[in-house]
N, C-alpha and C positions, 0 to 999 in steps of 0.2 A: 544664481545658479551655484551647481557643486562641479568641480571640474572633475574628470578621472582621476586615478592613483598614479603617477609617473608611472611611464611598465604597462598597465591596463590596459584592455582592454572595454571601447566602449559599449560593449555588448552586453556587459554585464559577466562575461568570463572571464578567468582566471588564467592566466598562462599555469601548463604542467609542470606544473616542480618535482625536481629528482626525489623517490624515494628515499627515505636515509635507509642507511641499512642498519641492523638492530646488530651488535656486536655481543658473544657472548662476555660475560664477565665473570663469570666461575662455571665452574663443571658440572656434568650431569653426574643427579645420587645414586651411587649403586657402589656396589663390590671393589674396593681397587682408589675410590676415590680420595680417602685418607691418604695414601701412598700418591697419589697424581699431585694431591697439592703441598706432601711434602718435600715433593723432589722436582716437580715440573716449574710449578708455578715463583719455585725458588728464582727462575733466569726470567723464564715466559708468562707470559698473558695467557689468558683464557681462550682468549680470542684466537693464539697461534693453534694451540692444540684442537681449539673445537674445529677447524677449515680444515683439519690435515683429510686425508680419505685415504688413508693406508692396507694395503695388506699386513696378512702375520708375517711376513719376512721385510716387509718396508718400515714396520714400529720395531722388527728384530733387530734392526739395522740402529734403527732409532735410539733404542737403549743402546746398543753396545756404542755408538757415538756419544754417548749422554755419558756412561760408564768411560770412556777414554776420555774425557773429561772432570772430572772428579766425582760423579755419581755412585756413590755408594752404597748397591742394594745388595741383601743379606736375598740366596735363591728364592724365598717362596715368597719374596715380596719384586722380586722380577718377572716373575708369573702372574701374578695378580693385576701389576702394572701392565703386563704386556695383553693378560684376558679384560684386563678396565678400556685398555687401550684400543680395544681393536674390535668390543663390542660395542661403546659409544662411536668410533671415530672412525671403524674400519671402513676398507672399500665395498661397494654394496656388492649382493653376488650377482654374476651375470645370471644370467634365462639362456637356456642353450637356444641353438636359434633349429 
């Protein structure tokens, strides 16, 4: 007779294992991605960026802080990057009650 594996159930059911969360390793493909890859992925993982949910003001503050730390965006790049981040990682719009 074969014994059940250690920690297993004798009823043939397996214990529920936690589901692994898949973390992003790349950024979504849309206008501004190249700028984000060039400037954001220089220091941050895609996971850190993709888990953010900031509104326009939040992304503006983040970009300002990154510029203080050495990111040198020209105005057109900054506008494109802010739009990219807001479009892909913006806070969902609230529905009025």
